[in-house]
Every structure is written in structure tokens, then in C-alpha cells.
C-alpha positions as CSV (number, residue, x, y, z in Angstrom):
1,M,13.4,24.0,-29.0
2,K,13.9,24.9,-25.3
3,G,11.0,25.7,-23.1
4,I,11.6,28.9,-21.1
5,R,9.3,30.4,-18.4
6,G,8.4,34.1,-18.4
7,H,10.7,35.6,-15.8
8,H,13.7,33.7,-17.2
9,L,13.4,35.8,-20.4
10,F,14.7,38.7,-18.3
11,C,17.3,36.6,-16.4
12,M,18.8,35.4,-19.7
13,A,19.1,38.9,-21.0
14,L,21.0,40.0,-17.9
15,F,23.0,36.9,-17.3
16,T,26.7,37.5,-16.5
17,G,27.9,34.1,-15.4
18,H,26.5,34.0,-11.8
19,G,24.1,31.4,-10.8
20,Y,22.7,29.2,-8.0
21,S,25.3,26.5,-8.6
22,P,28.0,25.6,-11.1
23,A,25.5,23.2,-12.9
24,F,22.9,25.9,-13.1
25,T,25.4,28.5,-14.4
26,E,26.7,26.0,-17.0
27,N,23.1,25.2,-18.1
28,M,22.2,28.9,-18.3
29,S,25.3,29.6,-20.4
30,A,24.6,26.7,-22.8
31,T,20.9,27.6,-23.1
32,I,21.7,31.3,-24.0
33,Q,24.3,30.2,-26.5
34,A,21.8,27.9,-28.2
35,L,19.3,30.7,-28.4
36,Q,21.8,33.2,-29.7
37,S,22.9,30.7,-32.3
38,G,19.4,30.5,-33.7
39,E,17.4,27.9,-31.8
40,P,14.0,29.4,-31.0
41,L,12.5,29.1,-27.5
42,R,8.9,28.2,-26.6
43,L,7.4,30.0,-23.7
44,T,6.2,27.7,-20.8
45,S,4.1,28.3,-17.8
46,G,6.1,26.2,-15.3
47,P,9.5,24.7,-14.7
48,D,11.7,25.1,-17.8
49,A,15.0,24.2,-19.4
50,L,16.8,26.4,-16.9
51,C,14.9,25.1,-13.8
52,A,16.1,21.6,-14.8
53,A,19.5,22.4,-13.4
54,C,18.5,24.5,-10.5
55,P,19.2,23.2,-7.0
56,H,16.1,24.9,-5.7
57,L,13.7,23.0,-8.0
58,L,11.4,20.9,-5.8
59,P,10.4,17.3,-6.7
60,E,6.8,18.4,-7.4
61,G,8.0,21.2,-9.7
62,G,7.8,24.1,-7.3
63,C,10.6,26.4,-6.2
64,A,12.2,26.4,-2.8
65,H,12.5,30.2,-3.1
66,G,8.8,30.5,-3.3
67,T,6.6,28.9,-6.0
68,A,3.9,31.7,-5.7
69,D,6.6,34.4,-6.2
70,V,8.0,32.7,-9.2
71,A,4.5,32.3,-10.7
72,R,3.8,36.0,-10.1
73,R,7.1,37.0,-11.8
74,D,6.3,34.7,-14.7
75,Q,2.8,36.3,-15.2
76,A,4.2,39.8,-14.9
77,A,6.9,39.0,-17.5
78,R,4.3,37.6,-19.9
79,Q,2.1,40.6,-19.5
80,A,5.0,43.1,-19.9
81,L,6.3,41.3,-23.0
82,T,2.8,40.6,-24.4
83,V,3.6,36.9,-24.8
84,S,1.7,33.7,-23.8
85,P,2.6,30.1,-23.0
86,G,3.2,28.2,-26.2
87,D,4.5,31.3,-28.1
88,T,7.8,30.8,-29.8
89,L,10.4,33.5,-30.0
90,T,13.9,33.9,-31.4
91,W,16.6,35.6,-29.5
92,Q,16.2,38.7,-31.7
93,E,12.5,38.8,-31.1
94,L,13.0,38.5,-27.3
95,R,15.5,41.4,-27.5
96,A,12.9,43.5,-29.4
97,H,10.3,42.8,-26.8
98,L,12.7,43.7,-24.0
99,L,13.7,46.9,-25.7
100,S,10.0,48.0,-25.8
101,L,9.7,47.9,-22.0
102,D,9.5,50.8,-19.7
103,E,11.1,50.8,-16.2
104,A,7.8,50.3,-14.4
105,S,7.2,47.1,-16.4
106,F,10.7,45.9,-15.6
107,Q,10.2,46.5,-11.9
108,A,6.9,44.6,-12.0
109,V,8.9,41.6,-13.0
110,C,12.2,42.0,-11.4
111,G,11.7,44.3,-8.4
112,G,12.8,42.7,-5.2
113,C,14.6,39.8,-6.9
114,R,17.6,38.3,-5.1
115,W,19.8,39.1,-8.1
116,A,18.8,42.8,-7.9
117,A,19.9,42.8,-4.3
118,E,23.3,41.4,-5.4
119,G,23.7,44.1,-8.0
120,L,23.4,41.7,-10.9
121,C,19.9,42.8,-12.1
122,S,18.6,46.3,-12.7
123,W,16.8,48.4,-15.3
124,A,20.1,50.2,-16.0
125,L,21.9,46.9,-16.6
126,L,19.2,45.7,-18.9
127,Q,19.5,48.8,-21.0
128,K,23.3,48.3,-21.2
129,Q,22.9,44.6,-22.2
130,L,20.4,45.4,-25.0
131,V,22.4,48.2,-26.7
């Protein structure tokens, strides 16, 4: 069972093959494939299975892009999806949680994200991905 942090639940649903590095992209693809094939995920509150391959993961477990920002996004994601660290979800359950969101909740998690600025993350894209 893979540990996944809050905001990565959104990232996985919107993933289209772009990432911080080839290793990160490969790990993200493999993780999503495992979850879509039936492996459940366990929600974590810190670095997760995706962070393990991220070139921005700091040795002490923080994020070079801003540990406080990542923690804020994780908390907003958990609140928006009504999940808590330690909860387990299937891919289908995650999709159902994401489908129940409104745009304001999405923006609370993803607003201002670097991937939004690059056109790879938006409310409209999430709606397309989940249909």
C-alpha cells in the first residue's frame, strides 16, 4: 500500500506525463498505474511515495519549493476531500471524493500552483479527467 500526501491526490488525478524530472515522472506513472489496478493508498501527512523520487525533497523531509506551502496544500486537500492521515482509499473512492468538490475547494488546494501556471492543472481539466 502506497502512502500518498493530501495534495498529491489532486496531482495524480490531473497527471498527464509532466514532472520535475524523468525519475519523478516515471514514479508518478507507476504509482498511478498501481492504484488504478486496485492497490489502495494510505493517506500520509508528510513525504510520500511520490516525494521519494522528487529532486526537490530535502534530506530532512521538507520541500525545496516551500515546506509550509506543501503542508498548507495537504491540509486544504484533506479538508476538501474529508479525509485524514491514515485513511485508506481506492482509486475509485478517490475519484468519487474529487467529483464531489466545488471549484472553490479545488482552488483552496491548487490555486497558485506551479502546474496551474504551466496550464497543466485547473478546475476545468479536473472535470475533464474525471468524466
